[in-house]
N, C-alpha and C positions, 0 to 999 in steps of 0.2 A: 826625390831628386838625387842625381849622382854627386860625386865629390867635387865637381866642377860646375860652377854657375856663372853666367855672364848677365849682368844687369845692364841693359843698353839704353842709351839716349836720354838719361834724366838730368835734371839739375843736381849735380853732385856737390854736396856740402861736405868736404873732407874734414873741416875743423881742425886740421893738423897744424903743428907749429911751423912746418916748412912746406906744406902742400897747399896749393891754391884750390879755391872752389871753381866749379866748371858750370857754364850755362848749358852744355850738352856734352855728356861724356859717358863712358862705360866703366863698370867695375867688374873685374874678374876675381872670382873666389875659387881657390883650389885647396882641397884638404883642410877646410875649416879656417883658412887664413886669406887675407886680402893679398892677391898676387900682383895685380896691376890696376892702375887708374889712368884713364886717358881716352882719347877719341879714336873710333874706328878699330877697336880691339877685335881680333879674330876669335871666332867661336871655338875652334879647336876641340870639338866634341862636347862642349859645355851645354847644359840646359840653359835656355835663354828666357830671361824675364824682361818684358818690354817696359822700360821705364819712361817712355816718351810722355812728356807733360807732367811727370811726377818729380817729387823731391826725394832724392836718395841721400840719406844721412846716417850718421852713427845712431845706433839704438840709444834710447834714453837710459840714464843711470839713476835709479831710485836709491838714494844714499841712506835712507833710514825709513823703515816701516816695521810695525808690529804686525806681521802678516796674519797671524792666527785670529786677530780681531776682525778679519774679513767675514767671519761667521755672523757678526752682528753689524754689518754695513748699514750706515745711514740711520742708525737708531739713536744717536746722541750718546752721552756718557751713561753707560749701564754699570753703575758702581758695584752692583751685586755679582757681576760676572768676574771671576778671578781665575788666574792660571790653574789653581787647584781644582777647578771644576772641569778641566779638560783631561780626559783619559787619552791614551796614545792614539786610538782610532779617531777621536775627535780632533786631536792636533794634526794628524795626517790630513784629514778631510779639509779642515779649515785652512791649512797651509797650502794645500794643492789648489783649492778654488781661488785662494788669494793670489797665488803665483800665476795661474792661468789668466785671471782677470788682469793682472799687471801686463803680461806679455801681449795680450789682446789690444792694449792701448799703445803699443810701441816701445814698451820698456823691455830691455834685454838683460839688464843687471838689476837685481834686487838685493839690498842689504837688509837682512831680516834680523831684528832684535828678538830673539826667541825667548818668550816667557814660558819656559818649561819647568814644571815643578819637580821633575825627577828624570833619571837617565832614560827610562823607557819612553817617556813623552818627548824628550829631546831627540832620541833616535827616530821617532815617528816623523818629527819635523824634517830631519835630515833626509829621510826616505822620500818625503814629498818633494823636497828640492831636487833630488836625483831624478825623480820620475817626471818632473815638470818640464825639463829641457831648458830651463832658464839659467843664465849665469847667476850664481848666488854667492853672497857672503853671509854666513850665519854668525851672529854675534851672541855669545853666551859665556857663562862662567867656566865651562869645562872646555879645555883646549884639547879637542880630539879631531881626527880626520873626518871630513864630511864626505868626500868622494865625488866623482863625476865632475861637473862644472862648478862645484861649490867649494869655497874655501872658508876658513874659520878665523874670526877675530875675537878678542877678549872683551867681554862686557864688564866694565868697571862699575863700582859703586858710583852713584851720582856725585858730582863735584859740589859738595855743600859742607857746611860746618860740621855736621854730625858724622860725616864720613871721612874727613880729611886725614884723620890719624891712621886710617886703614889703607888709603890710596897708595902711599909709597910702597908698601909691601905687595899689594896687588900688582902694581905696574912693574915692579922688579921681577915678579914671577912671570908675567906675560912677556916681558922683554927677554928673559932667559930662555923662553920657549920660542922666541922669534916671532911673536904675534903682534899684530897691530892692536891698538887700544881704542875702544869707543867709550865715551862717557857722556851722559846727559849733564848739561851745565847751564846755569843761568835761567832756570825755569820759574824762580820765585824771587821776589824783592830781596829776601834774606840772603840770596846767593851772591849778591854784589860783593866783590873783593875776594871771593873764594878762589878764583882762577889765578889772580895775580899772586896770591899767597903760595901757589904751587908752581910758580914760574920756573923753578930749578928742575922740575920734572917734565915740563913741556918740551916736546920735540916733534920732528917730522912724522913720527909714528903714532901720533895722537889725533883722534878725530873727536871734536867736541860738538855735541848735538844740541840744537835750539839756540842757546846763548842770548835769548831775548832780554834777560834782566841783568846782563853783565854791565859793569861800569867802564869808564874810559881806561882805567888802569888794567882791568882784566883784558880788554881788547888789545891794548898795547903789548901786554905780555904774550898774547896769542900771536900777534903779528911778528914780534921779535923772535919767537921760538920757531916759527915755521909750522906750527900745528895747524890742522885743518878745521874748518867749520862747516857744518851741515845745518841748513834751515829747512823747516817744513811749514811754509807760510800759511797755507789754508788751515791746517790743523792747529797751529799755534794761536792763530787769531780766533778760531771757533772754539778752541778748548780752554781758553782762559789764560794762556801764557803771554798774551799781548802780541803786538806787532813785531816781526823780526827787524833787527837793526840793520837794514840793508844799506842805508847811507853811511852809517858808522863803519861797516865792513869795507865799503868802497873807499872811504877816506883813508883806510889803512892798507889798501891793496890786498885785502883778504878776499879771495874769490871762492864763494861758498858752493857746495853741492846742494842740490835740491832733493827733497824727499816728500813722501806722502804722510808718513807717520801712522795715523790712526783713521781707518776708513769709517769708523763710527761717526766722525765729525768732519770728514774731508773727502773730496773726490779722489778716486784711486788712480789718477793719471797725472803725467808731468806737464801736459798742456796747461792744466789749471794752475800748477805751481809756478810755471813761467809767467803767466799773466798776473797772478797775485804779486809776484816779486816786482815786476816792472811797473805795475800800477801803483804799488805802495811807494816806490821810490819817486815816481812822477808826482804823486800826491804830496809827498814831502817837499819836493822842489817847488811846486806851485803854492803851497802854504807859506813857504819862506818868501817867495816872490810877492804874494799878496800882503804879507806883513811888512814889506819894504826892507827886507834884510839885504845886506850887501854880501859880496863874495859867494854868489849862488853856485852850487855844485852843477856839474853837467848832468843832463838827463841821461839815465841809463839806456844804453843802446840795445837793440834786439840782438846784435852780434855778440854782446857780452852774455845776455841771458841764455841764449841757445848753448853757449859753452858751459854755463853753470849746469845745464841739464844734461851735458854729455861729457866732454873731456875734463872739465874742471871737477865735475862730480866724480869721475873715475880717479882723478888725482887725490881728491879728498878722502877716498877710501883705500888708496894704495893700489889701484888697478890700472893706472894710466899707461903702463908699459904694455898692457894687453888689450885694452878696449877704450872706447870713448871718442875715437876718431877713425877716419877711413884712410889708412896709410899702409903701404905694402909691408907685410910681415906681421901686422896686427891681426888679432882674432876678428873673424868676419861676423861682427855683431852689427847688423844693418837693418834699417827700416826704410820701406818705400811708401811714400805718402802720396795719395792721389791728388793731382792738381787740377783735374777737369770737373770736379764736383761743383754744383752751383754755390755751395757755401764758401768757396775760395777762388773760383775762376772769375776773371782772368788773374793770373799771378803776375804782379808787377815786381815784387822783390821776394825771392823764395825764403829768405831768412825771416823777413817780416811776416810772410804768410804763415810760417810755422808758429812763430811766437804769438802773433796777434789773432790769427784767423782760423787756423786748423783745429780740429778736435779728433776724438777717437774714431769718428766715422771716416776719416781720411786714411786710416791705416789699412794698406792693401797687402803688403808683404812684410814679414819680420823674420830675419835670419839670426840665429844664435850659433856661433861657431860654424857658420856656413850651412846650417840645417834650417830649412823653412819650417818654422813653428806656426806661422800664419801665412796662408796662401789665398790670394783673391779675397782677402778680408775675413776669412774663416779660420778658426783655430784648428790645427791638426792634432786633435786630442779627442778622447772619448768624453765628450761633454755630458752626455746623459748619465754615465756612470758617476762622474764627479759630482753632478748635481744631487744624485741619490745619496752619495756618501755625506754630502754637506747637510742635506735635510735630516738624515739620521743623527748626525753629530749635533745639529742645532737643537733637536729635541732632547738629547741626553744632557747637553750643557744647560739648557733651560731648566730641566728637572733638578740638576745638581745645584743650580743657583737659586732655585725657588722662585722662578719667574715664569710668566706665560710665554709659550713658544710664539714665534713670529706669526703674523696673520697668514703668510703664504706657506706655512710648513706642510700643508696638506697637498701641495701641488704635485 
């Protein structure tokens, strides 16, 4: 496609702070950015994508994922597989297949916590990001340029008792380099109180991941500081971290981003994370109601959850000026979701349809920086080559870890 694309006639969910949603409108993309949003826009030499009957919305922002674990998707916790078992070629293949799998589900930004044992393996992960065409944030301990559509943030030690004495030095170093800071927090019962003890260090440039086991004082410190929270509901519940504290975050006006985290125990799409989040909060509400409690919270609305998955997620990782909403001047990271499929037709409310009803089969077009990375439901990538690389990597990692290769590795 050329540098000018016109998406015509869809339900346009801009999700912007000052821009309305539209029941039928066009989106013009020029040179990788959103140029205009409105009805009856002229083609002016643009390639035209028919969005009639479709939902046109910002691409999903996956705010936390260990992408290289995609090599062992759906296997459960394989404790014998460690980062040291990955050679650079393995890291490249695992990261590339993971990123392509993400974009195929409508995710346009992936925040990848890179578990790289050395500089060469880290560079292989960065190369996969550059080759994938996905907007990325690589989170690791080395502050180095990633290139392409990928930026870098600093991977802090986990926020827990054993690490608290090293965190001030780490965070000062990251801030001196102008880097955003990501840290796992509140993943164990023993972590309660650790975040509030660091309240003087918390600020808008900190992203805390998970937070399932934080106490009230911890969450108050987060809310006061303006630090961001990322939750990965499916992975947290399946991986033993417990249920995310959705209602406690809502009570403090903390708007979390959503992430996949670990594909060994969680689905790799944001549709699943949205449904897990809203279902959990609704279950909390009805449990309180059945128990006869007073002062019930409001039910979480689909309009909030879809923002967690897009613009709030972008804000949580420091990218809200670039992506997360469809507004003139922003990067053209857009997904077009089919609305005429039997699994969703007829659409009564486009936002409700995305949050409650749609799945990865509805992804028809995905644009990153204005470039179509998914067209007519198919990835624009050499899938056969990527599969081959992944199979070879899977065998090598299995050998290094001393485990049997997956049943399908002879495919």
